[in-house]
NUTI-542325 format. One record per residue (C-alpha): x, y, z; residue in one letter; residue number from 1. Coordinates in steps of 0.05 Angstrom, whole numbers, plus 5000, padded with zeros to 4 digits. Example, Ala and Ser with C-alpha at 12.3 -4.5 7.8 and 13.67 -1.06 7.14 Angstrom:
% residues 2
{{5246,4910,5156},'A',1}
{{5273,4979,5143},'S',2}
//
This chain:
% residues 104
{{9187,1088,3470},'M',1}
{{9174,1157,3495},'T',2}
{{9223,1143,3551},'G',3}
{{9281,1157,3505},'A',4}
{{9254,1225,3486},'T',5}
{{9242,1243,3558},'I',6}
{{9310,1215,3580},'F',7}
{{9354,1248,3527},'A',8}
{{9351,1320,3553},'P',9}
{{9376,1296,3621},'V',10}
{{9440,1265,3594},'L',11}
{{9485,1327,3602},'P',12}
{{9461,1333,3674},'H',13}
{{9476,1259,3687},'M',14}
{{9546,1266,3658},'I',15}
{{9558,1326,3703},'D',16}
{{9529,1292,3764},'H',17}
{{9569,1228,3754},'F',18}
{{9633,1262,3732},'S',19}
{{9672,1226,3787},'A',20}
{{9653,1159,3755},'V',21}
{{9705,1135,3705},'P',22}
{{9679,1140,3633},'H',23}
{{9615,1175,3654},'A',24}
{{9612,1209,3587},'A',25}
{{9606,1141,3554},'L',26}
{{9563,1106,3606},'L',27}
{{9508,1159,3611},'A',28}
{{9488,1152,3538},'P',29}
{{9490,1077,3548},'L',30}
{{9433,1086,3597},'A',31}
{{9393,1117,3541},'L',32}
{{9401,1062,3489},'V',33}
{{9401,1001,3534},'T',34}
{{9325,0992,3535},'P',35}
{{9320,0995,3459},'A',36}
{{9375,0944,3451},'L',37}
{{9342,0895,3499},'L',38}
{{9275,0904,3466},'V',39}
{{9306,0884,3400},'A',40}
{{9342,0825,3430},'L',41}
{{9288,0798,3476},'L',42}
{{9224,0807,3437},'S',43}
{{9228,0737,3407},'P',44}
{{9240,0708,3477},'V',45}
{{9180,0746,3503},'E',46}
{{9139,0718,3446},'G',47}
{{9157,0648,3470},'L',48}
{{9137,0667,3541},'L',49}
{{9071,0693,3514},'I',50}
{{9057,0627,3479},'D',51}
{{9075,0589,3542},'R',52}
{{9040,0630,3596},'F',53}
{{8988,0671,3559},'G',54}
{{8983,0742,3534},'R',55}
{{8947,0773,3592},'R',56}
{{8991,0744,3647},'S',57}
{{9055,0764,3611},'V',58}
{{9027,0834,3599},'L',59}
{{9008,0844,3672},'I',60}
{{9075,0819,3697},'A',61}
{{9114,0861,3647},'A',62}
{{9074,0923,3665},'L',63}
{{9088,0913,3739},'A',64}
{{9163,0903,3727},'V',65}
{{9163,0963,3679},'Y',66}
{{9131,1008,3731},'A',67}
{{9180,0988,3786},'L',68}
{{9241,0992,3742},'A',69}
{{9222,1060,3713},'C',70}
{{9214,1091,3782},'I',71}
{{9275,1058,3814},'A',72}
{{9328,1107,3788},'P',73}
{{9294,1161,3830},'F',74}
{{9324,1129,3891},'W',75}
{{9390,1104,3860},'I',76}
{{9451,1149,3860},'D',77}
{{9497,1101,3823},'D',78}
{{9507,1105,3748},'L',79}
{{9517,1030,3741},'H',80}
{{9453,1018,3781},'G',81}
{{9415,1065,3736},'I',82}
{{9440,1028,3675},'I',83}
{{9419,0962,3707},'A',84}
{{9348,0988,3719},'T',85}
{{9346,1013,3647},'R',86}
{{9363,0942,3625},'A',87}
{{9305,0916,3666},'I',88}
{{9261,0969,3633},'V',89}
{{9281,0942,3565},'G',90}
{{9265,0871,3585},'M',91}
{{9197,0892,3611},'A',92}
{{9183,0936,3551},'E',93}
{{9196,0878,3505},'A',94}
{{9142,0839,3542},'G',95}
{{9093,0897,3541},'V',96}
{{9103,0908,3466},'M',97}
{{9098,0835,3447},'A',98}
{{9038,0820,3492},'A',99}
{{8999,0882,3473},'S',100}
{{9012,0870,3399},'T',101}
{{8989,0797,3407},'A',102}
{{8926,0820,3444},'L',103}
{{8909,0870,3389},'I',104}
//
C-alpha cells in the first residue's frame, strides 16, 4: 500500500485545488483512506472469487483494473470522481492482495 504514502503529501494541494467544492477539507482525506477501507471489507469476497474463478484469472483481472483506476485521476478534475476511482483501486487491490497471497 505504497499508494497511501505517495498520496499523502498531495492532500494539501488537493484541498487547495478543490476549495470550491463543499467540504473539500473532509473529502480529500477520504480519498486517501478509501482504498484501505475497501481492502479490509472486500478481501473475504475476493477470496470467494478466487475459489470460484481461480487465482491467476482473478490476479490478472485485478491488476488490469488496478492499473486503469490508478491512472484515471490524472484525467479527472472532480473530487467525487477521484474518490470513486480510489474506491475502485481499493476493490482491485483487495483482489491483488488475496490472489497473490494465495499464489505464494
